[in-house]
C-alpha positions in Angstrom: 80.5 -9.9 47.5 78.4 -7.6 49.5 76.3 -4.8 47.9 75.7 -1.3 49.0 73.5 1.1 47.4 74.5 4.7 48.1 72.4 7.9 47.7 74.1 11.3 48.0 72.3 14.3 48.9 72.4 17.9 47.4 74.9 19.3 50.0 77.2 16.3 49.1 76.9 17.4 45.4 76.9 21.0 45.7 79.9 21.7 43.4 82.8 19.8 41.5 85.1 19.7 44.5 82.1 18.0 46.6 81.5 15.6 43.6 85.2 14.7 43.6 85.0 13.8 47.1 82.1 11.7 46.5 83.8 9.7 43.6 86.7 9.0 46.1 83.9 7.7 48.7 82.4 5.4 46.1 85.7 4.3 44.8 87.0 3.3 48.2 84.6 0.4 48.6 84.0 -1.9 45.5 80.5 -2.9 47.2 79.3 0.6 46.3 78.2 -0.4 42.9 74.9 1.6 42.5 74.5 5.3 43.3 71.6 7.5 43.6 72.1 11.3 43.3 70.2 14.4 44.3 70.2 17.7 42.5 73.1 20.2 43.6 72.2 21.9 46.7 73.5 25.1 48.4 77.1 25.7 48.3 77.0 28.5 50.9 74.1 29.9 53.0 72.8 32.4 50.7 73.0 30.2 47.8 69.9 28.8 45.8 69.5 25.0 45.4 69.2 23.8 41.7 65.8 22.4 42.3 64.3 25.8 43.5 66.0 27.4 40.4 64.2 24.9 38.4 60.7 25.5 39.9 61.5 29.3 39.0 62.4 28.1 35.5 58.8 26.5 35.2 56.9 29.4 36.4 59.0 31.6 33.9 58.4 29.2 31.0 54.6 29.2 31.8 54.4 32.9 32.2 56.7 34.0 29.4 56.9 31.1 27.0 60.6 30.8 27.7 62.9 30.0 30.7 66.1 31.3 29.1 66.8 34.0 31.9 66.5 31.6 34.9 67.9 28.7 33.0 71.2 30.6 32.4 71.8 30.4 36.2 71.4 26.5 36.0 73.6 26.4 32.8 76.3 28.3 34.6 76.0 26.0 37.6 76.6 23.0 35.7 79.4 24.3 33.5 81.1 25.3 36.8 80.7 21.8 38.1 82.1 20.2 35.0 85.1 22.6 34.9 85.9 21.9 38.5 85.8 18.2 37.7 88.2 18.7 34.8 85.8 17.1 32.3 86.7 19.2 29.6 85.6 16.5 26.9 82.1 16.1 28.4 79.4 17.7 26.3 77.5 19.5 29.1 76.4 22.3 26.7 74.5 19.9 24.4 72.8 18.3 27.4 71.8 21.6 28.8 70.5 22.7 25.4 68.5 19.6 25.2 67.2 20.2 28.8 66.1 23.8 28.3 64.2 22.7 25.1 62.5 20.0 26.8 61.4 22.2 29.8 59.8 24.8 27.5 58.1 22.0 25.5 56.7 20.1 28.3 55.7 23.0 30.5 55.4 20.5 33.5 56.3 21.3 37.2 57.3 17.7 37.7 59.4 17.3 34.5 61.1 20.6 35.2 62.0 20.1 38.9 63.4 16.5 38.0 66.1 17.9 35.7 68.3 18.7 38.5 68.8 15.1 39.5 68.9 14.1 35.7 71.8 16.6 34.9 73.7 15.7 38.1 73.6 12.1 37.5 74.6 12.4 33.8 77.8 14.3 35.2 78.4 11.9 38.0 78.1 8.9 35.8 80.6 10.2 33.3 83.0 11.2 36.2 82.8 7.5 37.4 82.8 6.0 34.2 79.5 4.2 35.0 76.4 3.5 33.2 73.7 6.2 33.4 70.4 4.7 33.8 67.4 7.2 33.7 64.8 6.8 36.6 62.1 7.2 34.0 62.8 3.9 32.6 62.9 1.9 35.8 60.6 3.8 38.4 56.8 4.0 37.8 53.7 5.3 39.6 50.3 3.8 39.3 46.9 5.6 38.5 46.7 6.8 41.9 50.2 8.4 42.0 51.6 5.7 44.2 54.9 3.8 43.5 54.2 0.9 41.5 56.3 -2.0 43.1 55.1 -4.8 40.7 56.2 -2.9 37.8 59.2 -1.0 39.1 61.3 -3.6 41.0 61.8 -6.3 38.3 62.8 -3.6 35.8 65.3 -1.9 38.4 66.8 -5.4 39.2 67.1 -6.3 35.5 68.6 -3.1 34.3 71.0 -2.6 37.2 72.2 -6.1 37.2 73.1 -6.0 33.5 74.9 -2.7 34.0 77.0 -4.0 36.9 77.4 -0.4 38.3 75.3 2.4 37.5 74.2 6.0 38.6 70.5 6.7 39.0 68.9 10.1 39.3 66.6 10.2 42.3 63.3 12.1 43.0 61.4 11.1 39.8 59.9 8.2 37.7 57.2 7.8 35.2 53.5 8.3 36.0 50.6 6.0 34.6 50.3 8.7 31.9 53.6 8.2 30.6 54.9 11.7 31.9 57.5 12.5 34.5 56.3 12.3 38.0 58.2 13.4 41.2 58.2 12.2 44.7 57.7 15.0 47.5 60.7 17.3 48.1 63.6 15.2 49.4 62.3 12.3 47.6 65.8 11.0 46.4 66.0 9.3 49.6 62.9 7.4 48.5 64.5 6.6 45.2 67.7 5.3 47.0 65.6 3.0 49.2 63.6 1.8 46.4 66.8 0.7 44.3 68.3 -0.9 47.6 65.0 -3.1 48.0 65.1 -4.0 44.3 68.8 -5.0 44.4 68.3 -6.8 47.6 71.4 -4.7 48.9 73.1 -5.5 52.2 72.9 -1.9 53.3 71.6 1.4 51.9 74.0 4.2 52.6 72.5 7.5 52.8 75.3 10.1 52.6 74.7 13.7 53.8 76.4 16.5 55.7 75.8 15.3 59.3 77.2 12.3 61.0 73.9 10.6 61.7 71.0 11.3 63.9 71.2 13.5 67.0 69.1 12.8 70.2 67.4 16.2 69.5 67.7 19.4 67.6 71.2 20.9 68.2 69.9 24.4 67.6 67.9 23.9 70.8 70.2 21.8 72.9 73.8 22.3 72.8 75.9 19.3 71.8 73.1 16.7 72.1 74.2 13.0 72.0 74.5 11.1 68.8 72.4 8.1 68.2 74.5 5.3 67.1 71.7 2.6 66.5 68.0 3.1 66.0 65.2 0.9 64.9 62.8 1.7 61.9 60.0 2.3 64.1 61.8 5.0 66.2 63.1 6.5 63.1 59.6 6.7 61.5 58.3 8.5 64.7 61.1 10.9 64.8 61.2 11.6 61.0 57.6 12.3 60.9 57.8 14.6 63.8 60.4 16.8 62.2 63.8 15.0 62.5 64.7 15.6 58.9 68.1 13.8 58.2 66.1 11.3 56.1 62.8 11.5 54.4 60.2 9.9 56.4 58.8 7.8 53.6 62.1 6.4 52.6 61.8 3.7 55.4 59.2 1.8 53.9 60.9 0.0 50.8 63.9 -1.1 52.8 61.9 -2.1 55.9 60.0 -4.6 53.9 63.3 -6.1 52.5 64.9 -5.9 56.0 67.8 -3.9 54.7 69.7 -1.5 57.1 70.2 1.9 56.5 73.4 3.8 57.4 73.6 7.5 57.7 77.0 8.8 56.6 78.7 12.2 56.4 80.3 13.0 53.1 82.6 15.6 54.8 83.6 13.2 57.5 83.5 9.7 55.9 85.5 8.2 58.7 82.6 8.9 61.1 80.7 5.7 61.9 77.2 7.6 61.4 74.0 6.1 62.7 72.7 2.5 61.8 69.0 2.0 61.3 68.0 -1.5 61.7 64.7 -3.6 61.1 63.0 -4.7 64.2 64.3 -8.3 64.2 67.8 -7.1 64.0 67.5 -4.2 66.5 68.8 -4.8 70.0 67.7 -2.0 72.4 70.4 0.3 73.8 70.6 1.1 77.4 68.9 4.4 77.1 65.2 4.7 77.8 64.7 7.5 75.4 66.3 7.4 71.9 65.4 10.8 70.6 63.1 13.9 71.0 61.4 15.7 68.0 58.6 18.2 67.6 56.8 20.5 65.2 55.1 23.9 66.0 51.8 25.5 64.8 49.0 22.9 65.3 45.3 23.5 66.1 43.3 21.1 68.3 39.7 20.8 67.8 38.2 19.3 71.0 34.9 17.5 70.8 32.6 16.3 73.6 29.4 14.5 73.5 27.6 12.3 76.1 27.5 8.6 75.0 29.8 9.1 72.3 31.4 5.7 72.6 27.8 4.2 71.9 27.2 6.3 68.8 28.1 4.1 65.8 29.9 6.0 63.2 30.7 9.2 65.2 34.5 9.3 64.4 33.8 8.2 60.7 31.2 11.3 60.4 34.0 13.6 61.7 36.6 12.3 59.4 34.2 12.6 56.4 34.0 16.2 57.0 37.9 16.4 56.8 37.9 14.3 53.8 35.6 16.4 51.8 37.5 19.5 52.6 40.9 17.8 51.8 42.3 18.2 55.2 44.8 15.9 56.8 44.9 15.2 60.6 48.0 14.4 62.5 46.6 12.7 65.6 43.0 11.9 67.0 43.2 11.2 70.7 39.9 10.1 72.1 38.2 9.1 75.3 34.7 7.6 76.3 32.9 10.9 75.5 35.6 13.0 73.9 37.6 13.2 70.6 40.3 15.6 69.6 41.5 16.5 66.1 45.1 17.7 65.8 45.6 19.6 62.6 48.4 21.6 61.0 47.2 25.2 61.4 48.4 26.0 57.9 45.3 24.0 56.6 42.9 26.1 58.5 43.8 29.5 57.3 41.4 31.8 55.4 38.2 31.1 57.0 38.7 27.2 57.0 38.5 26.8 60.6 35.0 28.4 61.0 33.8 26.4 58.0 35.2 23.2 59.4 33.6 23.8 63.0 30.1 24.5 61.2 30.4 21.2 59.2 31.4 19.2 62.2 28.8 20.6 64.2 26.3 19.7 61.6 27.6 16.5 60.9 27.8 15.0 64.7 26.0 17.7 66.9 28.6 17.6 69.7 27.6 18.9 73.2 30.7 21.0 73.2 33.3 22.1 71.0 36.6 23.9 71.9 39.6 25.1 69.9 43.3 25.3 70.9 45.5 27.2 68.7 49.3 27.9 68.5 50.0 24.3 69.8 53.4 22.6 69.3 53.6 18.8 69.4 56.8 17.2 71.1 57.4 13.5 70.7 59.7 11.5 73.0 60.6 8.2 71.3 62.3 5.1 72.5 61.9 1.2 72.8 63.1 1.4 76.5 60.0 3.5 77.4 57.6 0.6 77.5 59.9 -1.6 79.7 60.9 0.9 82.3 58.4 1.9 85.1 57.9 5.4 85.8 58.9 6.8 82.4 55.6 8.9 81.9 56.0 10.1 85.5 59.5 11.3 85.0 58.5 13.0 81.7 55.6 14.9 83.3 57.4 15.7 86.4 60.3 17.3 84.3 57.9 19.4 82.3 56.1 20.5 85.5 59.4 21.5 87.0 60.1 23.6 84.0 56.7 25.4 84.3 55.3 23.9 81.1 51.5 23.4 80.8 50.5 20.3 78.9 47.6 20.8 76.9 47.1 17.4 75.3 48.7 13.9 75.7 48.8 11.2 72.9 50.6 7.8 73.5 50.9 5.5 70.5 49.7 1.9 70.7 53.2 0.8 70.0 54.2 2.2 73.5 57.6 3.7 72.0 56.5 7.3 72.2 54.6 9.9 74.2 53.4 13.0 72.3 52.5 16.2 74.4 50.7 19.3 73.0 52.1 22.5 74.6 52.1 26.1 73.7 54.1 27.1 70.7 56.0 29.4 73.2 57.1 26.7 75.4 58.5 24.5 72.4 62.1 24.9 73.1 61.9 24.8 76.8 59.9 21.6 76.5 62.7 19.9 74.5 65.4 21.0 76.8 63.5 19.8 79.8 62.8 16.2 78.4 66.5 16.0 77.2 67.9 16.9 80.5 65.7 14.5 82.3 66.4 11.5 80.0 70.1 12.2 78.9 72.0 14.5 81.3 70.3 13.3 84.5 70.7 9.7 83.3 74.4 10.2 82.6 75.0 11.9 86.0 73.2 9.0 87.9 75.2 6.6 86.0 78.5 8.5 87.0 77.6 8.5 90.7 77.0 4.7 90.4 
């Protein structure tokens, strides 16, 4: 029998009515034996996610010694969920009491934040009549805070196989020190992917509030095309650049196991969604471009030095400066005598930019340095780009026609993406111009043929 591992996001589990819908989805397919859940999300636009309430609980506990005031909101939320589910015999108050005490005793941000997934998994497991398996007992991190595959995968497989069907809270596991440790926000996607890999699932279903990926942000382009099939490589590029249907790091576990991901809509389960396939299973669609995504607010530090290419260790010295200051870089385009560092502007606030420039000057003595601020990056992604002559020309012609000045160009070695740096003010116009060229104009040409 086939096996699906399902992860349900916060919007899918925001209240009891939504959880009832989720239990129907799970029950409709016997392959859906293992379920990973997020904490309850927003029920309406002005609502507060349970995870955000829990972070507030942590701060209150540290500052006042007790989190009773904020935890009362969480208590009310879960009581409401249990009531809506008609689970009158479920001892939610006992579990909440125990959780509040543990938060005040631990005084740990990670432990506190993880309790939303923990509590929701307890509720969902009881509603489904399935075994609750605590993530702390099967998911582990090593001394460097990285996911520990060798320790986790055998335990996940052993415990879930013995249970037959189970509910697991996402987002957290146990650190090398024995304490609860969380993934980054949105990390339940990673937990689901890990469980799918450990169980050698046929598919990893990620249920959310959208019917798959769109070719670009619908807040910028009205009714963009839906992406029916996408490769792991394309998804990685788009997720990293801001297409946030799925946590970017959740790709890695299932990619190693050649397990497809299907993005599904909890509120429209009949929609086919988007299927994300390993390279060996992926067949290119007819589109040259699969999707467009981007992010604002970058700073580019441009360095120029004669004979840079023959100066051994030049790039290493520059990157060592970033490392000692704890700064990540997004991209590092280079030429024979030039090198550019693309860095999120938030890392360079409070005088850090000036400090960094002084340190780079002292380390490599460039002939010239220039800084570009308020830069947006836009990535055009697709396997069809490498095999279609003139793709770059079409892209830059479209930007030229739209009056957009390209400040930086970076093409990945995989040849499935072209990234342009443009002024923040041109960000939305840039995405519209590229979308029009590769989707609307393509469709018009096809119709004429």
